[in-house]
C-alpha positions as CSV (number, residue, x, y, z in Angstrom):
1,X,-7.5,-16.4,26.1
2,X,-5.9,-18.6,28.7
3,X,-7.3,-21.7,30.4
4,X,-8.6,-19.9,33.5
5,X,-10.4,-17.3,31.4
6,X,-12.0,-20.0,29.2
7,X,-13.6,-21.7,32.2
8,X,-14.6,-18.5,33.9
9,X,-16.5,-17.4,30.7
10,X,-18.2,-20.8,30.0
11,X,-21.8,-20.2,30.8
12,X,-23.4,-23.1,28.9
13,X,-21.8,-26.5,29.4
14,X,-22.5,-30.0,28.0
15,X,-21.2,-32.7,30.2
16,X,-21.0,-36.3,28.9
17,X,-20.6,-39.2,31.3
18,X,-19.7,-42.7,30.1
19,X,-20.8,-46.1,31.1
20,X,-17.4,-46.9,32.7
21,X,-17.9,-44.0,35.1
22,X,-21.5,-44.8,35.9
23,X,-21.3,-48.6,36.4
24,X,-20.2,-50.5,39.5
25,X,-17.4,-52.8,38.3
26,X,-19.0,-52.8,34.9
27,X,-22.3,-54.1,36.2
28,X,-25.4,-52.1,37.2
29,X,-25.4,-48.4,38.2
30,X,-23.1,-46.9,40.8
31,X,-25.6,-44.8,42.7
32,X,-22.9,-43.1,44.7
33,X,-21.2,-41.9,41.6
34,X,-24.4,-40.6,40.1
35,X,-25.0,-38.7,43.4
36,X,-21.5,-37.2,43.1
37,X,-22.1,-36.1,39.5
38,X,-25.4,-34.5,40.4
39,X,-23.7,-32.7,43.3
40,X,-21.0,-31.4,41.0
41,X,-23.5,-30.2,38.4
42,X,-25.6,-28.6,41.1
43,X,-22.6,-26.6,42.2
44,X,-22.1,-25.4,38.6
45,X,-25.7,-24.4,38.5
46,X,-25.4,-22.4,41.7
47,X,-22.4,-20.6,40.1
48,X,-24.8,-19.4,37.3
49,X,-23.9,-22.0,34.6
50,X,-26.4,-23.8,32.4
51,X,-25.7,-27.6,32.3
52,X,-26.9,-30.3,30.0
53,X,-26.0,-33.9,30.8
54,X,-25.4,-36.5,28.1
55,X,-25.4,-39.9,29.9
56,X,-24.6,-43.4,28.8
57,X,-25.5,-46.3,31.1
58,X,-29.0,-47.4,30.0
59,X,-27.8,-50.6,28.3
60,X,-25.4,-51.4,31.1
61,X,-28.2,-50.9,33.7
62,X,-30.6,-53.0,31.6
63,X,-28.1,-55.7,31.0
64,X,-27.6,-56.1,34.8
65,X,-31.3,-56.5,35.3
66,X,-31.7,-58.9,32.4
67,X,-28.8,-61.0,33.5
68,X,-26.7,-60.2,30.4
69,X,-22.9,-60.4,31.1
70,X,-20.9,-57.6,29.4
71,X,-22.2,-55.7,26.4
72,X,-25.1,-57.4,24.5
73,X,-24.0,-59.2,21.4
74,X,-27.0,-58.4,19.2
75,X,-29.0,-55.3,18.3
76,X,-32.2,-56.8,19.6
77,X,-30.5,-57.6,23.0
78,X,-29.1,-54.0,23.1
79,X,-32.5,-52.5,22.4
80,X,-34.1,-54.7,25.1
81,X,-31.5,-53.8,27.6
82,X,-31.9,-50.1,26.8
83,X,-35.6,-50.3,27.2
84,X,-35.2,-51.8,30.6
85,X,-32.3,-49.7,31.7
86,X,-33.3,-46.2,30.6
87,X,-36.0,-46.0,33.2
88,X,-33.7,-47.1,35.9
89,X,-31.1,-44.6,34.8
90,X,-33.4,-41.6,34.7
91,X,-34.9,-42.5,38.0
92,X,-31.5,-42.6,39.6
93,X,-30.6,-39.2,38.2
94,X,-34.0,-37.7,39.1
95,X,-33.6,-38.8,42.7
96,X,-30.0,-37.5,42.9
97,X,-30.9,-34.1,41.4
98,X,-34.1,-33.7,43.5
99,X,-31.8,-33.9,46.6
100,X,-30.4,-30.5,45.3
101,X,-33.9,-29.1,44.5
102,X,-33.3,-29.4,40.7
103,X,-35.8,-30.7,38.1
104,X,-34.6,-33.1,35.4
105,X,-35.9,-33.8,31.9
106,X,-35.3,-36.9,29.8
107,X,-34.5,-36.3,26.2
108,X,-34.0,-39.2,23.9
109,X,-32.6,-38.5,20.4
110,X,-32.0,-40.4,17.2
111,X,-30.1,-39.5,14.1
112,X,-33.3,-38.2,12.4
113,X,-33.5,-35.5,15.1
114,X,-30.3,-34.0,13.8
115,X,-30.5,-35.1,10.2
116,X,-33.6,-33.1,9.5
117,X,-32.9,-29.4,9.7
118,X,-36.5,-28.7,10.9
119,X,-36.2,-31.3,13.7
120,X,-32.8,-29.9,14.5
121,X,-34.2,-26.5,15.0
122,X,-37.2,-27.8,17.0
123,X,-34.9,-29.7,19.3
124,X,-32.9,-26.6,19.9
125,X,-36.1,-24.7,20.8
126,X,-37.0,-27.4,23.3
127,X,-33.6,-27.3,25.0
128,X,-33.7,-23.5,25.2
129,X,-37.1,-23.7,27.0
130,X,-35.9,-26.3,29.4
131,X,-32.7,-24.3,30.3
132,X,-34.7,-21.1,30.6
133,X,-36.9,-22.9,33.2
134,X,-33.9,-24.1,35.2
135,X,-34.2,-27.7,34.2
136,X,-31.3,-30.1,33.8
137,X,-31.8,-32.0,30.5
138,X,-30.5,-35.6,30.7
139,X,-29.9,-36.8,27.1
140,X,-29.3,-40.2,25.6
141,X,-29.6,-41.8,22.3
142,X,-33.0,-43.6,21.8
143,X,-31.3,-47.0,21.7
144,X,-34.6,-48.8,22.0
145,X,-35.6,-47.8,18.5
146,X,-32.3,-46.9,16.8
147,X,-30.9,-49.3,14.2
148,X,-27.4,-49.3,12.6
149,X,-28.8,-47.1,9.8
150,X,-30.2,-44.4,12.0
151,X,-27.9,-44.4,15.0
152,X,-26.0,-41.3,15.9
153,X,-23.1,-43.4,17.0
154,X,-21.6,-43.6,20.5
155,X,-22.5,-40.9,23.1
156,X,-19.2,-39.1,22.6
157,X,-20.4,-38.2,19.1
158,X,-23.9,-37.4,20.5
159,X,-22.4,-35.0,23.1
160,X,-20.7,-33.0,20.3
161,X,-24.0,-32.9,18.4
162,X,-25.8,-31.6,21.5
163,X,-23.0,-29.0,22.1
164,X,-23.5,-27.8,18.6
165,X,-27.3,-27.9,18.8
166,X,-27.4,-25.7,21.9
167,X,-24.4,-23.4,21.1
168,X,-22.5,-24.6,24.2
169,X,-19.4,-22.8,25.4
170,X,-17.7,-26.0,26.6
171,X,-17.9,-29.7,26.3
172,X,-16.7,-31.9,29.2
173,X,-16.2,-35.7,28.7
174,X,-16.1,-37.6,32.0
175,X,-14.3,-40.9,31.6
176,X,-12.3,-43.4,33.7
177,X,-8.8,-42.0,33.2
178,X,-7.2,-38.6,33.8
179,X,-7.1,-37.5,30.1
180,X,-5.0,-38.2,27.0
181,X,-1.6,-39.7,27.7
182,X,1.6,-39.9,25.7
183,X,1.2,-43.7,25.7
184,X,-1.3,-46.2,27.2
185,X,-0.9,-45.7,31.0
186,X,-2.0,-49.2,31.6
187,X,0.9,-50.6,29.6
188,X,3.6,-47.9,30.0
189,X,4.5,-46.6,33.5
190,X,6.3,-43.6,31.9
191,X,3.2,-42.3,30.1
192,X,2.4,-38.7,31.0
193,X,-0.8,-36.8,30.7
194,X,-1.1,-34.2,28.0
195,X,-2.4,-31.0,29.5
196,X,-3.5,-29.1,26.4
197,X,-4.0,-29.9,22.7
198,X,-4.1,-27.1,20.1
199,X,-4.2,-29.3,16.9
200,X,-5.6,-32.7,16.3
201,X,-3.8,-34.6,13.6
202,X,-3.2,-38.2,12.5
203,X,-0.4,-38.6,15.0
204,X,-2.6,-37.7,17.9
205,X,-5.4,-40.0,16.7
206,X,-2.9,-42.9,16.5
207,X,-1.8,-42.0,20.0
208,X,-5.4,-42.2,21.2
209,X,-5.9,-45.8,20.0
210,X,-9.3,-47.4,20.3
211,X,-11.7,-48.8,22.9
212,X,-10.9,-51.8,25.1
213,X,-14.1,-51.7,27.2
214,X,-16.7,-54.4,27.4
215,X,-19.1,-51.8,28.9
216,X,-18.9,-48.6,26.8
217,X,-18.9,-48.2,23.0
218,X,-16.4,-45.4,22.8
219,X,-12.7,-45.0,23.7
220,X,-10.0,-42.4,23.8
221,X,-9.9,-42.2,20.0
222,X,-13.7,-41.5,19.9
223,X,-13.2,-38.7,22.5
224,X,-10.4,-37.1,20.4
225,X,-12.6,-37.2,17.3
226,X,-15.4,-35.7,19.4
227,X,-13.1,-32.9,20.5
228,X,-12.2,-32.2,16.9
229,X,-15.9,-32.2,15.9
230,X,-16.8,-29.7,18.7
231,X,-13.7,-27.7,18.0
232,X,-14.8,-27.1,14.4
233,X,-17.8,-25.2,15.8
234,X,-15.6,-23.2,18.2
235,X,-16.3,-25.3,21.3
236,X,-13.4,-26.3,23.6
237,X,-13.5,-29.9,25.0
238,X,-12.1,-31.2,28.3
239,X,-11.5,-34.9,28.9
240,X,-11.7,-35.4,32.7
241,X,-11.6,-38.3,35.2
242,X,-15.2,-38.8,36.3
243,X,-14.3,-41.1,39.2
244,X,-12.5,-38.4,41.1
245,X,-14.6,-36.1,43.4
246,X,-14.0,-32.4,42.9
247,X,-12.4,-32.6,39.4
248,X,-15.2,-30.5,37.8
249,X,-14.7,-27.9,40.5
250,X,-11.0,-27.9,40.0
251,X,-11.4,-27.6,36.2
252,X,-13.7,-24.5,36.5
253,X,-11.2,-22.9,38.8
254,X,-8.7,-23.1,36.0
255,X,-6.6,-25.8,37.4
256,X,-4.7,-28.0,34.9
257,X,-6.7,-31.2,35.3
258,X,-7.6,-33.5,32.4
259,X,-6.7,-32.8,28.8
260,X,-8.1,-29.6,27.3
261,X,-8.6,-29.4,23.5
262,X,-8.7,-25.9,22.3
263,X,-11.2,-25.1,19.4
264,X,-10.3,-24.0,16.0
265,X,-9.9,-20.2,15.6
266,X,-12.1,-20.2,12.5
267,X,-15.2,-22.0,13.4
268,X,-17.7,-23.4,11.0
269,X,-21.1,-21.9,10.7
270,X,-24.0,-23.8,12.3
271,X,-25.2,-24.9,8.8
272,X,-21.8,-26.1,7.6
273,X,-21.3,-28.0,10.9
274,X,-24.7,-29.6,10.4
275,X,-23.6,-30.7,6.9
276,X,-20.3,-32.1,8.1
277,X,-21.4,-33.9,11.2
278,X,-25.2,-34.2,11.5
279,X,-25.9,-35.7,8.1
280,X,-24.9,-39.3,7.1
281,X,-23.5,-39.5,3.6
282,X,-25.8,-41.3,1.2
283,X,-23.1,-42.0,-1.4
284,X,-19.5,-41.2,-2.4
285,X,-17.8,-39.4,-5.3
286,X,-14.2,-40.3,-6.3
287,X,-12.5,-37.2,-7.6
288,X,-9.4,-36.6,-9.8
289,X,-6.4,-34.8,-8.4
290,X,-7.3,-31.4,-10.0
291,X,-10.7,-31.4,-8.3
292,X,-9.2,-32.4,-5.0
293,X,-6.7,-29.5,-5.2
294,X,-9.4,-27.1,-6.2
295,X,-11.6,-28.0,-3.3
296,X,-8.8,-28.1,-0.7
297,X,-6.6,-25.2,-1.8
298,X,-9.0,-22.8,-3.5
299,X,-12.3,-23.3,-1.8
300,X,-13.9,-24.0,-5.2
301,X,-17.2,-25.7,-6.0
302,X,-17.2,-29.2,-7.3
303,X,-17.8,-29.4,-11.1
304,X,-18.8,-32.5,-13.1
305,X,-15.4,-32.6,-14.9
306,X,-13.6,-33.6,-11.6
307,X,-15.8,-36.6,-10.8
308,X,-14.3,-40.0,-11.7
309,X,-16.8,-42.3,-10.1
310,X,-20.3,-42.2,-8.5
311,X,-21.0,-44.7,-5.7
312,X,-24.4,-45.3,-4.2
313,X,-27.9,-44.3,-5.2
314,X,-29.3,-41.0,-3.8
315,X,-31.6,-38.1,-4.7
316,X,-30.6,-34.5,-5.3
317,X,-29.9,-32.7,-2.0
318,X,-28.3,-35.7,-0.3
319,X,-25.2,-35.5,1.8
320,X,-22.3,-36.9,-0.3
321,X,-18.7,-37.9,0.7
322,X,-16.0,-36.4,-1.6
323,X,-13.0,-38.7,-1.8
324,X,-9.7,-38.8,-3.6
325,X,-8.7,-41.6,-6.0
326,X,-7.8,-43.9,-3.1
327,X,-11.2,-43.5,-1.5
328,X,-10.0,-41.3,1.3
329,X,-12.8,-38.9,2.3
330,X,-11.7,-35.3,2.7
331,X,-15.0,-33.3,2.3
332,X,-18.8,-33.5,2.4
333,X,-21.5,-31.6,0.7
334,X,-25.0,-31.5,-0.6
335,X,-25.3,-32.6,-4.2
336,X,-27.4,-30.7,-6.8
337,X,-27.9,-33.8,-8.8
338,X,-29.3,-37.3,-8.1
339,X,-26.9,-40.3,-8.6
340,X,-28.3,-41.4,-11.9
341,X,-27.8,-38.0,-13.5
342,X,-24.3,-37.7,-11.9
343,X,-23.3,-41.0,-13.6
344,X,-24.3,-39.4,-17.0
345,X,-22.4,-36.1,-16.5
346,X,-19.3,-37.2,-14.6
347,X,-16.2,-36.0,-16.3
348,X,-18.1,-33.6,-18.6
349,X,-17.6,-29.8,-18.8
350,X,-20.5,-27.7,-17.5
351,X,-21.5,-26.6,-21.0
352,X,-22.2,-30.2,-21.8
353,X,-24.8,-30.7,-18.9
354,X,-27.8,-29.4,-20.8
355,X,-27.1,-31.5,-23.9
356,X,-26.6,-34.6,-21.8
357,X,-29.5,-34.3,-19.4
358,X,-31.9,-32.3,-21.6
359,X,-32.0,-29.4,-19.0
360,X,-29.6,-27.5,-16.8
361,X,-30.3,-26.0,-13.4
362,X,-26.9,-26.0,-11.9
363,X,-23.3,-25.8,-13.1
364,X,-21.9,-27.3,-9.9
365,X,-22.3,-30.8,-8.6
366,X,-21.8,-29.3,-5.1
367,X,-21.7,-25.6,-4.6
368,X,-18.9,-24.3,-2.3
369,X,-21.5,-22.9,0.1
370,X,-22.8,-26.5,0.6
371,X,-19.3,-28.0,0.9
372,X,-17.2,-28.6,4.0
373,X,-13.6,-29.8,4.1
374,X,-13.0,-32.4,6.8
C-alpha cells in the first residue's frame, strides 16, 4: 500500500491536538485555531470519515484564568487548573463545531478506564454509539481526579490508547512543527524533515529528543513512542503541523506533508496490545540470560527457573515487567503467581513448585499467551 491509498482508505481517524497548537503564545486558548481545527475535521466528516478528537489545553486554559504562569508546579495546582479549564475548552469546541452543524461529546478518561478490561470494553461501546449517531467525541484525560499512580500519561499516549480502543485506521498528531527532523530545526538550519518512517529503533528515539515546552507535557520523543505503540496494533501515525491551515486536507489527498510512521506488518491482537500498553506493571522480574533468549527468540512461556529476582508486591493476575539482569525491560505479561509465592519458587524447576508451595495450578510464571515482547 502506498501513502495515497492509506489515506484514501482511512475511515476512522483519531486526531490529537496539543497544548502548543491550541494556546495563544502559550497562554489561554487560541479560538481562531480551534475554529480552524473544527473546520478541518468537519471537512473530513463530509468526506465520510469518522473522527475522534483527543485534545489537550484544559490545564493551559485554566492556568490563564487562575493567573498561573507556565505549567503548574504541583499536582494540586494542575488539578485545579484542569477543573477550571476543561469547561472553557469544551465550550470553545462546542461553539466551533456547532458552526458546522456538528454535535460534540465530552469524554474524560483515567487509567482505570483502560486498565480494567470490562471498562475498556464499555468505553469502546460508548464511542461506537457516539460515532454511529454522528457525534464528534472530544477526549481528554480526567486531570481533575488523576494522580501520578492512575494517570494515563501525556495525551500523546492517551491518543494511542483511544486509537486502539476504537480500532482506528489512522492516528494524526497535530503539533507545532512540521514533523520529525534529522536534527533539531531550532538549532540546526540544515535539518530536514523525514517524510516516512518504517522502523522505530533506538537511533530514531535519540533523534527525537525530549520536550522543551513549558505548556505541554509531551515532546517529539513522546510522539515517536506513541507512533510505535499505535503501530504495534497496525495503526499508522502522522505527525503534522497543526498551525498550518489546510494541512489535514493535504494529508488526506496523499501529499507528502508531516512525517508518516507506517505500522508493523504483524500487528498485536487487541488483548495483547491491552497487556502491553493499557496496564501499568505492578512489579518487575529480573531474568537470567537463558530465560531472556527463550522469551525473545523462541516465543516461550516464562518458567520459574529463569527468574533471578522478584521486585514489588502484587497479586496473581497482575501485569509484570520482564527485565534482563541489567534491569532493562523487554517484555510484559500477566503473572500466574502472587509476588510472595514467586519469591519462594524463583530459580526452581516446574516439578518443584508443588513441593514448595503445597499445591500447583500452573507450570509457567507467565504463559506465552499472556506475554508481549516490547
